[in-house]
C-alpha positions in Angstrom: 0.4 -0.1 0.0 1.5 3.5 -1.1 1.7 5.8 1.7 2.0 9.2 1.6 4.0 11.2 4.5 2.2 14.0 5.8 3.8 16.9 8.1 0.2 17.5 9.5 -1.0 15.4 12.2 -4.3 13.2 10.5 -7.7 13.0 12.7 -7.5 10.5 16.0 -10.0 8.2 16.7 -13.4 7.7 18.2 -14.6 4.9 20.3 -17.5 3.3 19.1 -19.1 2.0 22.3 -17.9 2.2 25.6 -16.8 6.2 25.6 -18.5 7.5 22.4 -19.3 10.7 23.6 -16.4 12.5 24.1 -15.5 15.1 21.7 -12.3 14.2 20.0 -10.6 17.2 18.1 -10.2 17.0 14.9 -7.4 19.3 12.7 -8.0 20.6 9.4 -4.9 21.8 7.2 -6.1 25.4 5.5 -3.0 25.7 2.4 -0.9 28.6 2.3 -1.3 31.5 0.8 -1.6 31.4 -3.1 0.4 34.5 -3.4 3.6 34.4 -5.8 5.3 36.6 -3.5 4.9 34.5 -0.4 6.7 31.4 -0.8 7.0 31.2 3.2 4.1 31.3 4.5 2.8 28.4 6.7 -0.7 26.5 6.9 -3.4 27.5 8.9 -4.8 24.9 11.8 -8.7 25.3 13.5 -10.1 22.4 15.6 -13.5 21.4 15.5 -15.5 18.2 17.3 -15.9 15.7 14.9 -17.5 12.0 15.6 -15.9 8.5 14.5 -13.1 10.1 12.4 -11.6 8.4 9.4 -8.8 9.8 7.4 -9.8 11.9 4.6 -8.6 11.8 1.6 -4.9 13.5 0.9 -3.6 15.4 -2.0 -1.1 17.2 -3.1 -1.2 21.3 -4.1 2.3 22.0 -6.4 3.6 25.3 -4.5 6.9 26.0 -6.4 9.1 23.6 -5.3 6.9 22.6 -2.3 4.0 20.2 -2.1 1.3 21.2 0.1 -0.8 18.3 2.0 -4.4 18.9 2.4 -6.9 17.0 4.7 -10.4 17.6 2.8 -14.0 15.9 3.5 -14.6 12.4 1.7 -17.1 14.5 -1.0 -15.3 18.2 -1.0 -19.6 19.5 -1.3 -21.7 17.2 0.1 -25.5 18.1 -0.5 -26.1 18.4 3.5 -23.0 20.5 4.6 -21.7 19.5 7.5 -22.4 22.9 9.5 -25.9 22.4 8.3 -26.6 21.2 11.6 -30.6 21.5 11.2 -30.3 19.4 7.3 -27.7 16.8 9.3 -30.3 16.1 12.1 -33.3 16.4 9.8 -31.4 13.4 7.7 -30.5 11.5 10.5 -34.4 11.5 11.8 -35.7 11.1 8.3 -33.4 8.1 8.3 -34.3 6.3 11.4 -37.9 7.1 10.5 -37.8 5.8 7.7 -36.3 2.2 8.8 -39.2 2.1 11.3 -41.5 2.2 8.4 -39.6 -0.2 6.5 -40.5 -2.8 9.0 -44.3 -2.7 7.7 -43.1 -3.6 4.2 -42.0 -7.4 3.4 -38.5 -6.6 2.9 -38.1 -4.3 5.6 -39.6 -6.7 8.2 -37.0 -9.5 6.9 -34.0 -7.3 7.0 -35.5 -4.9 10.2 -35.1 -1.5 10.8 -31.9 -0.8 12.1 -30.3 -2.6 9.1 -32.5 -0.2 7.0 -31.3 3.0 8.6 -27.6 1.4 8.9 -27.4 1.0 4.6 -29.4 4.2 4.0 -27.2 6.4 6.4 -24.0 4.2 4.6 -25.4 4.6 1.0 -26.4 8.5 1.8 -23.0 9.7 3.4 -20.4 8.0 0.4 -23.0 9.2 -2.4 -22.7 12.7 -0.9 -25.8 13.7 0.2 -24.8 13.8 4.0 -21.5 14.2 5.4 -19.4 11.6 6.9 -18.2 13.9 9.7 -20.6 16.3 11.4 -21.0 18.1 14.9 -24.0 16.4 14.7 -22.5 13.1 14.9 -20.7 14.3 18.0 -23.5 15.6 19.7 -25.9 12.7 19.5 -22.7 10.1 20.7 -22.1 12.4 23.8 -25.7 12.9 24.8 -28.7 11.5 23.5 -26.8 7.9 22.7 -25.5 7.6 26.7 -29.4 8.9 27.4 -30.9 6.0 25.7 -29.1 3.3 28.0 -31.5 4.3 31.1 -34.9 4.3 29.2 -33.8 0.6 27.6 -33.4 -0.6 30.9 -36.2 0.5 33.0 -37.1 -3.4 33.4 -33.5 -4.0 34.2 -34.4 -6.6 37.1 -30.9 -8.3 37.6 -33.4 -11.5 39.7 -35.0 -12.4 36.4 -31.7 -12.1 34.3 -28.9 -13.6 36.0 -29.5 -17.1 34.4 -30.0 -15.5 30.8 -27.0 -13.2 31.7 -24.5 -16.8 32.6 -25.4 -18.3 29.3 -25.3 -15.3 27.4 -21.3 -14.9 29.1 -20.3 -18.2 27.9 -21.5 -17.6 24.0 -19.3 -14.0 24.7 -16.4 -15.9 25.8 -16.5 -18.2 22.9 -16.8 -15.1 20.7 -13.6 -13.7 22.2 -11.7 -16.6 21.3 -13.0 -16.7 18.0 -12.1 -13.4 17.5 -8.0 -14.5 18.8 -8.3 -16.8 16.5 -9.5 -14.8 13.5 -6.6 -12.4 14.4 -3.7 -15.2 14.0 -4.9 -16.4 10.4 -5.9 -12.5 9.2 -2.1 -11.8 10.4 -1.1 -15.1 8.4 -3.0 -14.3 5.5 -2.9 -10.5 5.2 0.4 -9.7 7.1 0.3 -6.0 6.2 3.9 -5.6 5.7 3.9 -2.1 3.6 3.0 -1.2 7.6 6.1 -2.5 8.3 6.4 -2.2 12.7 2.9 -0.8 12.7 1.5 -3.6 10.8 1.9 -6.3 14.1 0.3 -3.3 16.4 -2.6 -2.6 14.3 -3.4 -6.1 14.4 -3.2 -6.5 18.1 -5.6 -3.5 18.5 -7.9 -5.0 16.0 -8.3 -7.8 18.5 -8.5 -5.6 21.4 -11.2 -3.6 19.2 -13.4 -6.9 18.1 -13.4 -8.5 21.6 -14.7 -5.3 23.5 -15.0 -2.1 21.7 -13.3 0.5 20.2 -11.9 2.2 23.6 -9.4 -1.1 23.5 -8.5 -0.1 20.3 -7.4 3.1 21.4 -5.8 2.1 24.2 -3.8 -0.8 22.7 -2.4 1.7 19.6 -1.4 4.3 22.1 0.6 1.7 24.3 1.9 0.4 21.9 3.2 3.7 19.8 0.8 2.9 16.3 1.6 5.9 14.3 -1.0 8.5 13.7 -1.4 7.7 9.9 -1.9 3.9 10.4 -3.9 4.9 13.2 -6.4 6.8 11.9 -6.4 4.5 8.4 -7.6 1.7 11.2 -10.6 3.9 12.1 -11.6 4.0 8.2 -11.6 0.4 7.9 -13.0 -0.4 11.3 -16.3 1.8 11.0 -16.9 0.4 7.3 -16.3 -3.4 8.9 -18.5 -2.4 11.8 -20.9 -1.5 9.3 -21.2 -4.3 7.2 -20.7 -6.8 9.5 -24.1 -5.4 11.5 -25.8 -5.6 8.2 -24.8 -9.4 8.3 -26.0 -9.9 11.9 -29.1 -8.4 11.1 -29.8 -10.5 8.3 -29.0 -13.7 10.4 -31.5 -12.6 12.7 -34.5 -11.5 10.5 -36.4 -15.3 10.8 -36.1 -14.9 14.7 -38.8 -13.8 16.3 -39.2 -11.1 19.1 -39.5 -12.3 23.0 -43.2 -12.6 24.4 -43.6 -9.9 27.3 -42.4 -11.2 30.3 -45.4 -12.3 32.5 -44.8 -10.5 35.9 -44.3 -7.1 33.7 -47.7 -7.7 31.8 -50.4 -6.1 34.2 -47.9 -3.2 34.9 -47.4 -2.7 31.3 -51.5 -3.0 30.4 -52.0 -0.4 33.1 -49.6 2.1 31.8 -50.9 2.0 28.6 -54.8 1.6 28.6 -55.8 2.9 32.1 -53.0 5.5 32.9 -54.4 9.2 32.1 -51.3 10.9 31.7 -48.9 9.6 29.5 -47.0 12.9 29.4 -46.2 13.1 32.9 -44.9 9.0 32.5 -42.8 10.0 29.9 -41.3 13.5 31.3 -40.5 11.6 34.2 -38.8 8.8 32.4 -36.9 11.3 30.4 -36.1 13.2 34.0 -34.8 10.0 35.7 -32.6 9.0 32.6 -31.2 12.6 32.6 -30.2 12.2 36.2 -28.4 8.9 36.0 -26.3 10.3 33.1 -25.5 13.1 35.0 -24.7 11.3 38.2 -22.7 8.5 36.4 -20.8 11.2 34.3 -20.1 13.3 37.8 -18.5 10.1 39.2 -16.5 8.9 36.2 -14.8 12.1 36.1 -14.7 12.3 40.3 -12.9 9.2 40.0 -10.6 9.8 37.1 -12.4 6.7 35.0 -11.9 7.4 31.4 -14.7 5.9 29.1 -16.3 5.0 32.9 -19.8 7.0 32.1 -21.6 4.3 30.3 -20.7 1.4 32.6 -21.9 4.1 35.3 -25.1 4.5 33.8 -26.0 1.2 33.2 -24.6 0.1 36.7 -27.0 2.7 38.3 -30.0 1.9 36.1 -30.0 -1.8 36.8 -29.4 -1.1 40.5 -32.2 0.9 40.8 -34.6 -1.1 38.6 -33.7 -4.5 40.8 -34.2 -2.6 43.7 -37.3 -0.6 42.7 -39.0 -3.0 39.8 -42.5 -2.1 39.9 -41.8 1.8 39.8 -39.7 1.1 37.0 -41.5 -0.9 35.1 -44.8 1.5 35.1 -41.9 4.2 33.3 -40.8 1.5 30.9 -43.7 1.6 27.9 -42.6 5.4 28.0 -38.6 4.9 28.1 -39.2 1.7 25.3 -40.6 4.2 22.9 -38.1 6.7 23.5 -35.2 4.4 23.4 -36.0 3.2 20.2 -36.0 6.5 18.3 -32.5 7.2 19.4 -31.7 3.9 18.3 -32.7 4.2 15.3 -31.0 7.6 14.9 -27.5 5.9 16.5 -27.9 3.3 13.4 -27.9 5.9 10.8 -25.3 7.6 12.4 -23.0 4.4 12.3 -24.1 4.2 8.8 -23.1 7.8 8.3 -19.7 7.2 9.5 -18.3 4.9 7.6 -16.5 5.8 4.4 -16.0 3.2 2.3 -14.0 5.5 -0.6 -11.4 6.6 1.9 -10.9 2.8 3.0 -10.1 1.9 -0.6 -8.0 4.5 -0.9 -6.0 4.6 2.2 -6.1 1.3 4.1 -6.7 -1.8 1.7 -4.4 -3.6 3.6 -6.1 -2.8 6.8 -9.3 -3.3 5.8 -8.6 -6.6 4.3 -6.8 -7.7 7.4 -10.3 -6.4 9.5 -12.6 -7.9 7.0 -10.8 -11.7 7.7 -10.9 -11.3 10.8 -14.2 -10.7 11.5 -14.9 -13.6 8.9 -13.2 -15.6 10.7 -14.8 -15.1 14.0 -18.1 -15.2 12.8 -17.4 -18.8 11.0 -16.1 -19.9 14.5 -18.4 -18.3 16.6 -21.4 -20.0 14.7 -19.5 -23.2 14.1 -18.9 -23.6 17.7 -22.3 -22.2 18.7 -24.0 -24.6 17.0 -21.7 -27.5 18.0 -22.2 -26.6 21.7 -26.4 -26.2 21.0 -26.1 -22.3 22.2 -29.3 -20.4 20.7 -28.7 -18.9 17.6 -29.9 -15.1 18.9 -27.4 -15.6 22.0 -24.7 -16.1 19.4 -25.7 -13.1 17.5 -25.8 -10.9 20.6 -22.5 -12.0 21.7 -20.8 -11.4 18.8 -22.7 -8.1 18.2 -21.3 -7.6 21.8 -17.7 -8.5 20.6 -17.6 -6.4 17.4 -19.4 -3.5 18.3 -19.5 -2.9 22.4 -22.3 -2.7 24.7 -24.1 -0.6 23.1 -24.1 -1.8 20.0 -25.2 -5.7 21.5 -28.2 -3.4 23.7 -29.2 -2.1 20.4 -29.9 -5.1 18.2 -31.7 -6.6 21.6 -33.8 -4.1 21.4 -34.3 -3.4 18.1 -35.0 -7.4 17.7 -37.6 -7.5 20.8 -35.5 -10.0 22.8 -35.8 -7.9 26.0 -34.4 -11.0 27.8 -30.7 -10.1 26.3 -30.5 -6.3 26.6 -28.8 -6.3 29.5 -27.2 -9.5 29.5 -25.6 -7.9 26.4 -24.4 -4.7 27.9 -23.1 -6.6 31.1 -21.5 -8.9 28.2 -19.6 -6.4 26.9 -18.9 -4.3 29.6 -16.9 -7.3 30.6 -14.8 -7.5 27.1 -13.9 -4.1 27.4 -12.6 -4.7 30.8 -10.3 -7.4 29.6 -9.9 -7.0 25.7 -6.9 -4.2 26.3 -4.9 -7.1 27.9 -5.5 -9.9 26.0 -4.9 -7.5 22.8 -1.5 -6.4 24.4 -0.5 -9.6 25.3 -0.8 -10.3 21.6 1.3 -7.8 20.5 3.8 -8.7 23.0 3.5 -12.1 21.8 4.2 -11.1 17.9 7.0 -8.9 18.9 8.9 -11.6 20.5 8.8 -13.7 18.1 9.1 -11.1 15.7 12.5 -9.7 17.1 13.8 -13.6 17.1 13.0 -14.5 13.9 14.9 -11.3 12.8 17.9 -12.5 15.2 17.4 -16.2 13.6 17.9 -14.3 9.7 20.7 -12.2 10.8 22.8 -14.8 12.5 21.9 -16.9 9.5 23.2 -14.5 7.2 26.2 -13.6 9.3 27.0 -17.4 9.0 26.5 -18.0 5.8 28.3 -14.8 4.8 31.9 -16.1 7.2 31.4 -19.1 5.7 31.6 -17.7 2.0 34.7 -15.6 3.1 36.1 -18.7 4.6 35.6 -20.8 1.0 37.3 -17.9 -1.0 40.2 -18.1 1.4 40.4 -22.2 1.1 39.8 -21.9 -2.7 
């Protein structure tokens, strides 16, 4: 893969699962003045916040004897500008609403609303209709996405889900093993030699990412010292791979029906839907409690200096409250479900819109191919061994989603498919993966580094021995 050296920093990646709502600085580079008499002018920088970044198209512009590297968007003038906030939000909500409507059609009911919204967002951004980097995406990931978690978990009574969580955890561990094997296979088939020493580092980062989520990708990349350009290229490849993988998972899940409503929550739901005369108050209360939970989790995370700890904090608080006060929170659950469903549809629209196929093709084909082989092997192993061990298919799909996408996407898939008993287990399994994936990825990187060093040493010794023999032969003969 031909690489273009750039004297300017490339964008940094955004974690997609545990900490998707922290603003990430993105440096836009403006070219020097075109004045013929000003050959020493320097580029200017300004910093904005952008979500789920991927490397932009890089091109060179001649300036006397100097090349100026400019970083620009995938399409210089999308129909909806990144600064058109009303237009961007309209596109996201229309995409999400269209996905919900599509489930009334025969084709839409087969693939699910989430898949339709993801596909539509991916097509819209890559056709230049909407930007694939916009402030609206960052606002959603920072505020609205974590707000949807409490709304989804008002029925999260742990006493009813312990047994289900245990089974899903086994499926999740099976998926982690599948990712490890997939990383080894991908590294052998696609060694990414063009990246040099970054090849094994980015492989380790992807291993951590597809066990727990992108926050592990960032942690491993920083620990191993991945170069900024390769780091950004990996984010671009990961965005597209994740979007495609979600489509495959939802397609596999299309024939699995939703679960029946829990028996112990039926009366509460009926009461709240039919007898409650103040649905507005119910909805407002659900929103207010969700905001309080998010604020509390964020405050505690900042107080104790836990990076990316907001989402686990939100999950822990709402699960504890729903377990201690199951009747009160079940009463608010219908309103929470409705609001959360809309927010999750917008989330899948953002996931699709953030995937830049064009950038991957132009910037990181080897990284894209590596990640593709990696997740393909992962899916084949988890489905194959899962069938051998008689795991339920929906458990395997949620576990795989938690591996590749993290707790948020696993929660979203379980919600949109109507698998209520797997919402909290999916989140808990994903958080467990985040806690261990960084160490597994670093362990893999250390192992590959040691093997690589020993191989190089053996090769040098062999070459030295061969040279000595040839010198000796020249003296003898």
